[in-house]
C-alpha positions in Angstrom: -36.3 70.2 68.5 -32.5 70.7 69.0 -31.1 70.5 72.4 -29.6 73.7 73.8 -26.0 74.0 73.6 -24.2 73.9 76.8 -24.2 77.9 78.0 -27.9 77.7 77.3 -28.4 74.6 79.2 -26.6 76.0 82.3 -28.4 79.0 82.2 -31.7 77.5 81.8 -30.9 75.4 84.9 -29.5 77.9 87.1 -32.3 80.1 86.3 -34.8 77.2 87.4 -33.0 76.3 90.4 -32.8 80.1 91.4 -36.7 80.4 90.7 -37.3 77.4 92.9 -35.1 78.7 95.9 -36.9 82.1 95.7 -40.3 80.5 95.7 -40.0 77.8 98.2 -38.6 80.2 101.0 -42.1 81.6 101.0 -45.2 80.1 102.2 -46.8 78.0 99.5 -50.3 79.8 100.0 -48.2 83.1 99.4 -46.7 81.8 96.4 -50.1 80.5 95.2 -51.6 84.0 95.4 -48.7 85.3 93.3 -49.2 82.6 90.9 -52.6 83.8 90.3 -50.9 87.2 89.3 -48.5 85.6 87.2 -51.5 83.5 85.3 -53.5 86.8 84.7 -50.2 88.7 82.9 -49.6 85.6 81.1 -53.1 85.3 79.8 -53.0 88.9 78.7 -49.5 88.6 76.9 -50.2 85.4 75.0 -53.2 86.4 73.0 -52.6 83.4 70.7 -52.9 80.9 73.4 -55.8 82.9 75.1 -57.8 82.9 71.9 -57.3 79.0 71.6 -58.4 78.6 75.0 -61.6 80.5 74.5 -62.3 78.8 71.1 -61.9 75.7 72.8 -64.3 76.6 75.5 -66.8 78.0 73.3 -66.8 74.7 71.3 -67.3 72.6 74.5 -70.0 74.7 76.4 -71.9 76.3 73.5 -74.4 77.4 76.2 -71.9 80.0 78.1 -71.8 83.5 78.0 -69.0 85.2 76.6 -68.0 86.7 80.0 -67.8 83.0 81.5 -65.6 81.9 78.5 -63.3 84.6 78.9 -63.4 83.9 82.7 -62.6 80.2 82.3 -59.8 80.8 79.9 -58.0 83.3 82.4 -58.4 80.9 85.1 -56.9 78.1 83.2 -53.7 80.0 82.6 -53.7 80.6 86.6 -54.0 77.3 87.3 -51.3 76.0 84.9 -48.8 78.6 86.6 -50.1 77.2 90.2 -49.2 73.7 89.1 -45.7 74.7 88.1 -45.3 76.1 91.8 -47.2 73.3 93.5 -44.7 71.0 91.8 -41.7 72.8 93.5 -43.6 72.3 97.0 -45.0 69.1 96.7 -42.0 67.1 98.2 -42.0 69.1 101.1 -45.8 69.2 101.9 -46.6 65.8 100.7 -45.3 63.0 102.8 -46.4 59.9 105.0 -47.5 62.1 107.7 -49.0 64.9 105.9 -50.9 63.7 102.7 -54.1 63.1 104.9 -54.3 66.9 106.0 -53.8 68.0 102.1 -55.7 65.3 100.2 -59.2 64.3 100.4 -60.2 60.9 98.5 -63.2 60.3 96.6 -64.3 57.2 95.1 -61.1 55.4 95.5 -62.4 52.2 96.9 -62.5 50.2 93.3 -59.2 51.9 92.3 -57.5 50.9 95.6 -58.9 47.2 95.3 -57.2 47.0 91.6 -53.9 48.2 92.8 -54.2 45.5 95.5 -54.9 42.6 93.3 -52.4 40.7 91.2 -54.0 42.2 87.7 -51.9 45.1 86.1 -53.4 48.4 86.3 -53.3 51.3 84.0 -54.0 54.9 85.6 -55.1 57.6 83.0 -55.6 61.1 83.7 -55.5 64.6 81.6 -54.0 68.1 81.9 -56.2 69.1 84.8 -55.5 70.2 88.3 -52.4 68.8 89.4 -51.9 65.6 87.3 -48.1 65.2 88.6 -49.6 65.1 92.4 -52.0 62.2 91.5 -48.9 59.9 90.7 -46.8 61.4 93.8 -49.6 61.0 96.2 -50.1 57.2 95.1 -46.6 56.5 95.7 -46.7 58.3 99.1 -49.4 55.9 100.0 -47.4 53.1 99.2 -48.5 52.2 95.5 -45.4 52.9 93.4 -46.1 54.0 89.9 -44.4 54.0 86.5 -45.3 57.1 84.4 -44.5 57.7 80.9 -43.5 61.0 80.2 -41.4 62.8 77.3 -37.9 63.7 78.4 -37.0 67.6 78.3 -34.5 69.0 75.9 -32.4 70.4 78.8 -30.9 67.4 80.6 -29.8 69.5 83.5 -33.6 70.7 84.2 -35.0 67.3 83.2 -32.7 65.4 85.6 -33.8 68.0 88.4 -37.3 67.6 87.9 -37.0 64.0 87.6 -35.8 63.7 91.3 -38.5 65.7 92.5 -41.1 63.1 90.5 -39.1 60.0 91.9 -38.5 61.0 95.5 -41.5 59.3 96.9 -41.3 55.9 94.7 -43.1 57.2 91.5 -40.8 56.1 88.5 -40.4 57.9 85.0 -40.4 56.2 81.8 -39.1 58.2 78.7 -41.0 58.1 75.5 -37.9 57.2 73.9 -37.3 53.8 75.4 -40.6 53.0 76.7 -42.0 49.8 74.9 -39.7 47.4 76.7 -40.2 49.3 80.2 -44.1 49.4 79.9 -44.4 45.7 79.1 -42.2 44.8 82.1 -44.4 46.8 84.4 -47.5 45.3 83.2 -46.0 41.9 83.0 -45.0 41.9 86.6 -48.8 43.4 87.5 -47.4 47.0 88.3 -49.2 50.4 87.7 -48.4 52.3 84.7 -49.7 55.9 84.3 -50.6 57.8 81.2 -51.7 61.6 80.5 -54.1 60.5 77.7 -55.5 63.8 76.7 -53.4 65.1 73.9 -54.0 65.2 70.5 -52.8 62.0 68.9 -52.5 62.7 64.9 -54.7 62.1 62.1 -53.6 58.4 62.2 -55.0 57.3 65.2 -58.5 56.6 66.8 -61.3 59.4 66.9 -63.6 59.4 70.0 -66.2 61.8 71.3 -64.6 64.1 74.2 -66.2 67.5 75.0 -69.1 66.6 72.4 -66.5 66.7 69.5 -64.6 63.8 68.1 -61.1 64.0 69.1 -58.0 62.3 68.2 -57.0 59.6 70.9 -53.8 57.4 71.2 -54.8 53.6 70.7 -51.7 52.4 72.9 -53.5 52.4 76.1 -56.4 50.2 74.9 -54.1 48.2 73.2 -51.8 47.5 76.4 -55.1 47.1 78.4 -56.5 44.4 76.0 -53.4 42.5 75.7 -52.3 42.1 79.3 -56.3 42.3 80.4 -55.2 45.5 82.8 -57.6 47.3 84.6 -58.0 50.9 83.6 -58.3 53.5 86.3 -59.4 56.8 85.3 -58.2 59.7 87.9 -58.0 63.3 88.5 -56.3 65.5 91.1 -58.4 68.8 91.5 -57.8 71.8 93.6 -60.4 72.3 96.1 -59.9 76.2 96.7 -56.9 78.8 96.8 -54.7 76.8 99.3 -52.5 73.6 98.5 -55.4 71.2 99.4 -56.7 68.8 96.6 -59.4 66.2 96.0 -58.2 63.1 94.4 -60.4 60.5 93.1 -61.8 58.4 90.0 -64.2 59.1 87.4 -64.3 55.5 85.9 -62.7 52.1 86.4 -62.8 49.9 83.5 -62.6 46.2 83.9 -61.4 43.3 81.1 -65.0 42.1 81.5 -66.4 45.4 80.6 -65.0 44.9 77.0 -65.5 41.5 76.6 -68.5 41.7 74.6 -67.8 44.7 72.3 -67.8 44.4 68.8 -64.7 46.6 68.5 -62.8 46.4 72.2 -60.0 49.0 71.1 -62.6 51.6 70.3 -64.9 50.9 73.7 -61.8 51.4 75.9 -60.4 54.6 74.2 -64.0 56.2 74.0 -64.5 55.2 77.5 -61.4 56.5 79.0 -62.0 59.8 77.1 -65.4 60.1 78.6 -64.0 59.5 82.0 -61.6 62.5 81.5 -64.3 64.5 80.0 -66.3 63.9 83.3 -63.3 65.2 85.5 -63.0 68.4 83.1 -66.8 69.2 83.6 -66.5 69.0 87.2 -64.1 71.9 87.2 -63.4 73.5 83.8 -61.2 76.0 84.9 -58.7 73.8 86.0 -58.3 72.3 82.7 -55.7 73.3 80.3 -57.7 74.5 77.4 -54.4 76.1 75.5 -53.8 72.6 74.1 -54.5 71.9 70.4 -56.8 69.0 71.5 -58.9 69.0 68.4 -56.2 70.1 65.9 -56.5 66.6 63.8 -59.6 65.9 62.3 -60.9 62.3 60.9 -60.4 61.7 57.4 -64.1 62.2 56.2 -64.2 65.8 57.9 -61.0 66.6 56.0 -62.5 65.5 52.7 -65.9 66.6 53.4 -67.7 63.5 53.3 -70.3 61.5 55.4 -69.0 59.7 58.5 -68.0 56.1 57.6 -70.2 53.2 58.4 -68.0 51.6 60.8 -67.2 54.8 62.9 -70.7 55.7 63.1 -71.5 52.0 64.2 -68.9 52.1 66.8 -70.1 55.7 68.1 -74.0 54.4 68.1 -72.7 51.2 70.4 -71.4 53.1 73.0 -73.7 52.8 76.1 -73.7 56.4 76.9 -74.4 57.4 73.4 -77.5 59.7 73.0 -79.2 61.2 69.7 -77.9 64.8 70.8 -74.6 63.7 71.3 -74.6 61.8 68.4 -75.6 65.1 66.4 -72.8 67.1 68.0 -70.0 64.6 67.1 -71.1 64.8 63.4 -70.4 68.2 63.4 -67.1 69.3 61.6 -64.4 71.0 64.0 -62.9 74.7 63.0 -59.5 74.4 64.7 -57.9 77.5 66.2 -54.0 78.0 65.8 
């Protein structure tokens, strides 16, 4: 996408800063109630994304009523708008003296042990709850994180948001110059964070996610295997209507866990995808269902052929695979635009 010209760049930047000033002068909980109304309007206005959300939810929860599907799709957009507003308030509300009153921790012991070790750590999360808060909170607690992110087209808006992200020690690595920096983080035993639930394209690895095969990047597994990094799968989920969260983990994957796997890359990728799914199932309304998560399909589906032997073997060897789940992932997926 082409970058905006100077007039549009400044117009967008000034609009964003004006919105920030208007929102942060009010109490955060008042703003979050406003976000619910904005989210409801956005859900009604953008029917294309609303229908995509409903289709993805139906596919993931086939036993749900249409009423529950609609309510979850609407709540998903409301939570997305809340995320935007929360990001503006985070530097003021989360710091060394306040985070214990705002953040409830859950099953973080194994993750903290990994962060305190000499071994590199890869942090994995998805587009649910407030994923930005997760890295920000860890940095506030004294665990600096390097996070991979795509730079925005508007450099002024990007630099402003970058300042918010990095205020407490979280560092952002842009995708355009990522490789050397990622390697450096892992080589020195640091923590490298990924948002790992987006569609990776037809040439990447297909693993189960919410009962269907979904395309996932192999880079996380490749880095974990090469640098013997512990993979921590975490989340930051809202506890209610206030600026309060639960941060925790759904899985911690150690190098010894994949040592005996026939295909370690597939095992690691499938296991972190399963961990993200567990977090989504805890609070489905907080997941960003409007993403085209199942857009890319494996070659055998596109050609109408049987599942390849190697893929079937990899799936059957996953420790959590069941006959019911295997029948589900064999079904072809119809994507929604």
